[in-house]
C-alpha positions as CSV (number, residue, x, y, z in Angstrom):
1,M,0.0,0.0,0.0
2,H,1.1,3.5,-0.7
3,P,2.9,5.2,2.2
4,S,0.4,8.1,2.2
5,L,-2.5,5.7,2.8
6,L,-0.6,3.8,5.5
7,S,0.0,7.0,7.4
8,I,-3.7,7.8,7.7
9,K,-4.7,4.4,9.1
10,N,-6.7,4.6,12.4
11,G,-6.4,8.3,12.5
12,L,-8.5,11.4,11.8
13,V,-8.3,13.1,8.4
14,V,-9.6,16.7,8.4
15,S,-11.3,18.0,5.3
16,C,-10.3,21.6,4.9
17,Q,-12.6,22.9,2.2
18,T,-15.7,25.1,1.9
19,S,-17.9,26.7,-0.7
20,A,-18.8,30.1,-2.1
21,G,-20.6,32.3,0.4
22,N,-18.8,31.0,3.4
23,P,-16.6,33.7,5.1
24,V,-13.8,31.3,5.7
25,M,-13.4,30.4,2.0
26,G,-9.9,30.8,0.6
27,P,-6.4,29.4,0.9
28,E,-5.4,31.5,3.8
29,S,-8.3,30.3,6.0
30,M,-8.0,26.7,4.9
31,T,-4.3,26.7,5.6
32,L,-4.9,28.0,9.1
33,M,-7.6,25.3,9.5
34,A,-5.0,22.7,8.4
35,I,-2.4,23.9,10.8
36,A,-4.8,23.9,13.7
37,A,-6.0,20.4,12.8
38,A,-2.4,19.1,12.6
39,T,-1.7,20.7,16.0
40,G,-4.7,18.9,17.3
41,G,-3.5,15.5,16.0
42,A,-5.0,15.1,12.5
43,V,-3.0,12.6,10.4
44,G,-3.9,14.2,7.1
45,F,-6.2,16.4,5.1
46,R,-8.7,16.5,2.3
47,A,-8.6,19.7,0.2
48,E,-10.3,21.0,-2.9
49,G,-8.7,22.9,-5.8
50,A,-5.1,23.5,-6.8
51,I,-4.8,26.8,-4.9
52,D,-5.9,25.5,-1.5
53,I,-3.9,22.2,-2.0
54,A,-0.7,24.1,-2.8
55,A,-1.2,26.5,0.1
56,I,-1.7,23.6,2.6
57,R,1.2,21.7,1.0
58,A,3.5,24.6,1.8
59,T,2.8,24.3,5.5
60,T,2.8,20.5,6.1
61,A,4.3,17.2,5.2
62,L,1.2,15.3,6.2
63,P,-0.7,13.6,3.4
64,I,-3.3,15.5,1.4
65,I,-6.2,13.9,-0.3
66,G,-6.9,16.2,-3.3
67,I,-10.1,16.7,-5.2
68,R,-11.4,19.1,-7.8
69,K,-15.0,20.0,-7.9
70,T,-16.5,21.0,-11.2
71,S,-20.0,22.0,-12.4
72,R,-22.5,19.3,-11.6
73,S,-24.5,20.0,-14.8
74,A,-21.4,19.9,-17.0
75,A,-20.3,16.5,-15.7
76,G,-23.8,14.9,-15.7
77,G,-23.9,14.7,-12.0
78,V,-20.2,13.6,-11.6
79,F,-18.4,16.6,-10.2
80,I,-15.7,15.3,-7.9
81,T,-12.5,15.0,-10.0
82,P,-14.5,13.8,-13.1
83,T,-11.6,13.5,-15.5
84,F,-7.9,12.6,-15.6
85,E,-7.1,16.2,-16.4
86,T,-8.6,17.4,-13.2
87,A,-6.6,14.7,-11.3
88,T,-3.4,16.0,-12.9
89,E,-4.1,19.5,-11.6
90,M,-4.4,18.1,-8.0
91,A,-1.2,16.1,-8.4
92,A,0.7,19.1,-9.6
93,A,-0.5,21.2,-6.7
94,G,0.9,18.6,-4.2
95,A,-1.8,16.1,-3.5
96,D,-0.6,12.7,-2.2
97,V,-3.9,10.9,-2.9
98,I,-6.4,11.6,-5.6
99,A,-10.1,11.3,-4.7
100,L,-12.7,11.1,-7.3
101,D,-16.3,10.1,-7.9
102,G,-16.4,6.3,-7.8
103,T,-20.0,5.7,-8.9
104,P,-20.9,4.2,-12.3
105,R,-22.4,7.4,-13.6
106,P,-21.1,8.7,-16.9
107,R,-18.1,11.1,-17.0
108,P,-17.2,13.9,-19.4
109,G,-15.6,12.9,-22.7
110,G,-16.6,9.3,-22.3
111,Q,-13.7,8.5,-19.8
112,T,-14.4,5.5,-17.7
113,L,-13.5,5.2,-14.0
114,A,-11.1,2.4,-14.7
115,E,-9.3,4.4,-17.4
116,I,-8.9,7.4,-15.1
117,I,-7.7,5.3,-12.2
118,T,-5.2,3.5,-14.4
119,R,-3.8,6.7,-15.7
120,I,-3.5,8.2,-12.2
121,H,-1.5,5.1,-11.1
122,D,0.7,4.9,-14.2
123,D,1.2,8.6,-15.2
124,L,1.0,10.3,-11.8
125,G,2.2,7.5,-9.5
126,L,-0.5,8.2,-6.9
127,P,-3.1,6.2,-5.1
128,V,-6.8,6.7,-5.6
129,M,-9.7,7.2,-3.2
130,A,-13.1,6.4,-4.7
131,D,-16.0,8.4,-3.3
132,T,-19.1,6.1,-3.4
133,D,-22.7,6.1,-2.3
134,S,-23.7,2.4,-2.0
135,V,-22.3,-1.1,-1.8
136,D,-22.8,-1.5,-5.6
137,S,-20.7,1.6,-6.4
138,G,-18.1,0.4,-3.9
139,L,-17.8,-2.9,-5.7
140,Y,-17.7,-1.0,-9.0
141,A,-14.9,1.3,-7.8
142,E,-12.9,-1.6,-6.4
143,D,-13.2,-3.5,-9.7
144,A,-12.0,-0.3,-11.5
145,G,-8.8,-0.3,-9.4
146,A,-9.4,2.2,-6.6
147,D,-7.0,1.8,-3.7
148,V,-9.4,2.8,-1.0
149,I,-13.2,3.2,-1.0
150,G,-14.9,6.1,0.8
151,T,-18.6,6.6,1.8
152,T,-18.4,10.3,0.9
153,L,-21.4,10.4,-1.5
154,S,-23.8,8.4,0.6
155,G,-27.0,10.5,0.9
156,Y,-26.1,12.9,-1.8
157,T,-26.9,11.2,-5.1
158,A,-30.5,10.1,-4.5
159,A,-33.6,12.2,-4.6
160,G,-34.9,13.5,-1.3
161,P,-33.5,15.2,1.8
162,I,-29.9,14.7,2.8
163,P,-29.7,12.7,6.0
164,D,-28.3,14.4,9.1
165,V,-26.3,11.5,10.4
166,P,-23.4,9.5,8.8
167,D,-24.0,6.2,7.0
168,V,-22.2,3.9,9.4
169,D,-24.2,1.0,8.0
170,L,-22.7,1.5,4.6
171,V,-19.2,1.5,6.2
172,A,-20.0,-1.9,7.8
173,S,-21.4,-3.3,4.5
174,L,-18.5,-2.2,2.5
175,V,-16.0,-3.6,5.0
176,A,-17.8,-6.9,4.8
177,R,-17.9,-7.0,1.0
178,L,-14.7,-5.4,-0.2
179,D,-11.0,-6.3,-0.1
180,R,-10.0,-2.6,-0.2
181,P,-9.8,-0.5,2.9
182,V,-12.9,1.6,3.6
183,I,-12.7,5.3,4.6
184,A,-15.7,6.7,6.5
185,E,-16.7,10.2,5.3
186,G,-19.9,12.2,5.2
187,R,-21.7,14.0,8.1
188,Y,-19.4,12.8,10.9
189,W,-20.3,15.4,13.5
190,T,-19.4,13.9,16.8
191,R,-16.8,11.8,18.6
192,E,-19.4,9.1,18.9
193,N,-19.9,9.1,15.1
194,V,-16.1,8.6,14.6
195,A,-16.0,5.8,17.2
196,A,-19.0,4.1,15.5
197,A,-17.2,4.0,12.2
198,Y,-14.1,2.5,13.7
199,A,-16.2,-0.1,15.6
200,V,-17.5,-1.5,12.3
201,G,-14.1,-1.7,10.6
202,A,-13.3,1.7,9.0
203,Y,-9.7,2.1,7.9
204,S,-9.7,5.9,8.5
205,V,-12.3,8.6,9.1
206,V,-12.6,12.0,7.4
207,V,-14.3,14.8,9.3
208,G,-15.0,18.1,7.6
209,S,-17.6,20.7,8.7
210,A,-17.6,19.6,12.3
211,V,-14.0,20.9,12.5
212,T,-13.5,23.4,9.7
213,N,-16.9,25.1,9.1
214,P,-17.7,27.5,11.9
215,M,-20.7,28.9,10.0
216,M,-22.3,25.4,9.7
217,I,-21.5,24.5,13.3
218,T,-23.2,27.7,14.4
219,R,-26.3,27.1,12.3
220,R,-26.7,23.6,13.8
221,M,-26.6,25.0,17.3
222,V,-28.8,28.0,16.5
223,A,-31.4,25.6,15.1
224,V,-32.1,24.2,18.6
225,T,-32.5,27.5,20.4
226,P,-35.9,28.9,21.3
227,R,-35.3,32.0,19.1
228,S,-34.9,29.8,16.0
229,A,-38.5,28.6,16.4
230,Q,-39.9,32.2,16.4
C-alpha cells in the first residue's frame, strides 16, 4: 500500500474545504484550519482545488487527499475530479492521494472510471480514493482499481432530503464485501460518530464541517435555540 495511505490508518483526516458564500473560504483560511487540525492530532487532510492544496502543502508534510469539484451539470452529476485532467491539476499542486467520484455514472468525454484510475496510477504514480454512495458503487470502484473506498457520497446522489447522520451501516457493509480499505466520510459530526465508524471496521475517518466550518457549526446550534422557532 502507498505510504500516504498507510500513514492515515486509524487516525483522523480533516477536510479543509468550503464553498462560495462562506466567510472562511480561501487558501489563507484553509491553511490555518489545516495547521490547527495538525496541531490537534490530525493525520492528514482532504482539500479541494489546486490553490488550496498548494497552500496547505507549503505548510505541512502530512498527506493531502486532493479533489477538484466541477460544475455538476457539465459533468452529468459527476463533479468530484471527473476526468484525468482534473486529477493532474491536483497532483501538480501537491496532493498525495487523488479522490474522485467512484460511482458508475457517466463522465465527461466518455472517460471510464477504470481508465482514469489506471492513468493516475501509471502517469502520476498516486493512489486513488473512490467516493461512493452504495455497496454497488463500492464494488464497481474496487473493480475499477481504486486503492481505498470512501462513503463520501452516501445520501447525496439520490432524490430526497440529505440525512443528518453518517451512514455507518454503509461502512459496515463495504467492510464486509470489499477487499480494499474503507474510509468513512460524510456527516461525521461527533466523537461518537467517529468511534462508531471504527467499531465496524473503518480504515480511517474523514471529518469536515464539524471541525472546519464555523458557519455550519453555528447554524446547527442555533437551530435548537428557542429563538430559531420564532
